[in-house]
N, C-alpha and C positions, 0 to 999 in steps of 0.2 A: 610416394611421389616419384614419377619417372623424370628422366632428363628433359623430356619435352616440356613438362609442366614447369620445370625450373626456368627455362628460357621464356616461357609464357608469363611467368610471374614477374620477371625482369621487364618485359614489355608492358605489363599492366602498371607497374610502378612508374615507368616513364610516361605513360599516357596520363596517369593521375597527377603527376608532378607538373606536366605542361598543360593539362586540360585540353589536349589536342592530339589527335592521331597523327596529323601531319608533322607537328613539332617533335613528337616522340620518334617518328620514323626518321626524321632528320638527325636526331641525336644518336639513334641506333644504326644509322646508315642502311635502313631498309625501307621498302616502299610502304606508303600509308595503307595500302590494301593488305600487305603482309601483317602490319600492326593490327588491323581490324580482325583479320583471320585468327591471329594468335589469341587475342582477347576472347573472341567468340568461341574458339575451341576450348579455352580454359573454362569459360562459363558453362559450356555444354558438359564438360567432363565433371564439373563440380555440382551441376544442377542448380545454379544460383546466378542471378544477375549481379554483376560486380560494378558495372558502369551504367549510369543513366545518360542516354544519348538524345540530343535534339539536333535540329538542323544548325543550331548556333553554338552549342556548348556540349561539353563532356564533363561529367563529374562522378565521383564514386557514390554508389548506393551505400546504405548503412552497412550492409554485409561487406561491401568493398572496403569501406573505411576500417572496419574491424580487422579484415584480412591484412590490409596494408600496414596498420599499426603493429600487428604481430610480425609482419614480414620485414619491416624496415631495419631492425637490428641485424637480422640475418643477412640481408643484402649488403648492409654496411660492412659486416665482417668479411663477406666474400670480396667486396670491393677493396678493402684494406689488404686482404691476402694477395690479391692480384697486384696491387700497387707495391706491396712489399717485395714481390718477385722482381718487378722492374727496378725497385730501389736497390735491391741487392746487386744489380748490375750498374749502379750509379745513375739510375734514371728515374727519379720521382716523377709520377705521372698522374693525370686525371684532372677533373674539373675542381677548381677551388673558388669558393664564394666568400667574399669579404665585405662586411658593411663598415663604412667609415664616414666621418664628417668630411666635408669638402676641403677644409683647411689641411687636414692630415693627408688627404689624397694629393693635394696640390704641392704641399711643402715637403712631405716625407716620403711618399710613395712614387709620385710621378718622376722625380729626377733619377730614380734608380730602376724603374720598371723595365727599361730596355735591357739592362744588365741582368736582371733577374730572369726575364723570359728567354734571353739568349743562353743563360746558364742552365735553365731547365726547360728545354724546348717541348717536352712532353706534357707540361702543365698548361692548362687553359685557365686563366685567371679572370674572374668576374668581380668587379668592384661596384657596390651600390652606395651612392652618397646619401646619407641620412644623418640628421642632427641628433635626434633623441636616442636614448638607450634602446637597443634592439634585443629581443629575446632570440638569440641566434639559433637555439635548438628548435624553437617553435617555427621560426621563419626559414629554416633550412640553410643557414649560413655555417661555414666551417669555423669562422672566427670574426671578431669585430675589433674596431679600434675606437677607443674613447679615452677621455681624461679620467684620471684615477677616481675623482669624486663621483663619477657616474657608474662605477663598476659594482656589481653585486658580489657579496661575500663568497659565494660558491664558485666563482670563476677563477681560473688561473690567469694571471696577468704578467706580461713581459714588457718591460719598458722599451720604447723604440725611439726616444729622442732625449736630449738633455733637458734640464729644467727650462721652462719658458716664462716669459713675462708678457703681460698685456701692455699696450701702448695707447695712450690718448693723444691724438695728433690732429693738426690742422695745417693748412697751407700758410705760407707767409702772407698771401693776399687776405686770407680770413683774419689773421691777427692784426693786419693793418686797420681793420674795422672793429675788432672786438678785443677786449683786454684778456690776458691769459688767466685762466682760473687758477687759484692757489689752494682751493679746497674742493672736494667733490660736490659740496652743496652749491658751489658757484655755477655748476653746470645747468641749473634750472634757468639761468639767464643766457644760455648759449643755444645755438642751432646745432643739434646733435643728429647724427645719421643713425637711425634706428635699424635694428636687425630683427626680422621675423623668422622664427624657426619653422621647420616643416610641419610641426604640430600646431602651428597657428599662434604660438605665444610670442610676444615682443620681449626681447631680452632687456632686463634691467641691469645697468652697469654696476659691477661689484668692485669694491676697493677695500684695502686693509692697510693699517699702519699702527705699529706699536700695540698689536693685539686688538685694536678696534676695527670693527667691520662696518662699512657703510654701503648701502645699496641705494642707488639713485634711479628713479623712474624718469629718464630723460625724455625730452621732447624735441621735435624738429620737423622740417618740411619733407624729409625723405625717409622711406622705409625700403630696405633692400633684403634680399634673400640669401646673399652670399658675400664673403669678405672682399673679393676682388673688386666688385662694384663699389663697395664702400671706400676702398682705396682710391679708385678713380674719381669718385665724387669728392673726396677730401682734397685730392690734388687740384681739383677744379674749383675749390673754394666753397663747396656746398655746406660745409660745417665740420664739426669734430667727429672723428671716427674712433671706435674702440676696436683695436686690432691685436694680433699676435706679433711680437717683436720680430720673429723670423720672417714674417711676410714683408716688413717695411724697413729692414735694417739699412739697405742701400739708399732708400728714399730719405731716411733720416740723415745718413752720412752726407748725402749730396745737398742737404738743405731744402729739398723739395717739400718735406713735411717737418713740422716743428712739434716736438714732444712736450707735453705738459703733465703735471700731477705725477711725475715719475716716482716720488717718494711714497705715493699711495698704491703703487703697483709692484709689490714684491714678487720674486720668482716663485714658481710652484712646479710640481712634477708635470712633465709633458705627457703625451698620449701613451697608452699601453695597447698592445694586442691582448685581447681576452678570448678565452675559449673554455669550454666545459671540460672537467676532468673525465677522461675516458680510459678504459683499460688499455686501449691501443690507440696511438695517434697516427693519423694518416701521414705517410712519408711526404706528400705534397705540402701539408700544413707545417710539418717539421722543417722542411726546406725554406718555406716562407718566413717562419719565425727566426730561424738561424740567420737568414739573409738580412732581415730588416731590424733585428734587435739592436738596441743601443749598446755600444762598447765604449766606455769613457777613454 
């Protein structure tokens, strides 16, 4: 392999990742025509078609997929080596992709993102909001953030928040019209704000007390896709909401929301950053973990 082929392989990987010559060119800071020329030259030198091209899409051929699968670890090692060189000068760098549920992004990451990005100006951070557990290796993420119960055994996990509690709460106006529930089963008589996850499932509310677990399939007139809308709806008297305490602490303290069933909502471990065990960790990921990890 000559040096030209090495650069062409990097271009090929970028095109395959973006499914676009234009997007690859933007990432590599070269013209789309130069991207196309690099791939075509590589294909000609190898004597095999690596990308299937149409007027609307670009995707790897079977030969291209096999090459990229073998190529990925090597390119990753090269990338890590280059990032290590910058990190040795105190400058972790590169693109960092994180998957996280919206509540973790809103409550744990967003308040500190400015400080992180100002501390590490050579890191480009991408955050994808998703509810379900994500195979970060398959989907091309560097790390994910999830609750401990969602983590797989082969992942390394680092805690990024203190223990959290769930809150069942409604507005004073709601409780002017409805009695406060004293047991989770009383919720079947209440208007509850339902939550639909990105996978389509409606969340069933979970409770625990003295070792007993209760799961309630609640019902109500409103289904939402994220917590903040549930908070606003509860404040407006639409019904009871199931929330994380860190999201509504001030609302509870100000009396805008009233908490119920508190004895059925014990604390449990908060979110973790999870990532696969690798021989070498990217300096950008190490910087992210060290910055956001929880220190009691």
